[in-house]
C-alpha positions, 0 to 999 in steps of 0.5 A: 515528529511530523507526518508526511504522506505519499500517494502512488497508483498501481495498475499492474503487479509490483514490488513496493520497496521499503523506502522508510515508510512507517505505515501504508494504506491500500485503496482498491479503486478498481474492479479487480481483487488485489493480493498483498504478501500473497495472502491478504486479499483486497476486493474491489472498492475496499481498503486495507491498512498497515498503520504506523506505530511510532516512527519505526519504518516497515522493513520488508518490501511489499508485493502486490498483484492483481487477480485478473478478474476485472478489466480496470485494475487500480490500486492507490497506495498511501505511504506514511512517513514519520520524521523527527524534528530536531 
């Protein structure tokens, strides 16, 4: 198996499609609170991980939104893809 990562930056609410990634890390680099799935709050300068277990991809799209409390919304997500070498 090999592991690949893909970083993406978000500055506004978004729907992150489940495109085959097995794990994801949310790094809130701004000064606003981010909400994931309407119930996981990630405050400024903190992170939250959904780790990859084996090579099973996550099945659900992920919704992220900003609380609007800060003036510099910045969320870096790092997707982890697991591929099987033949």
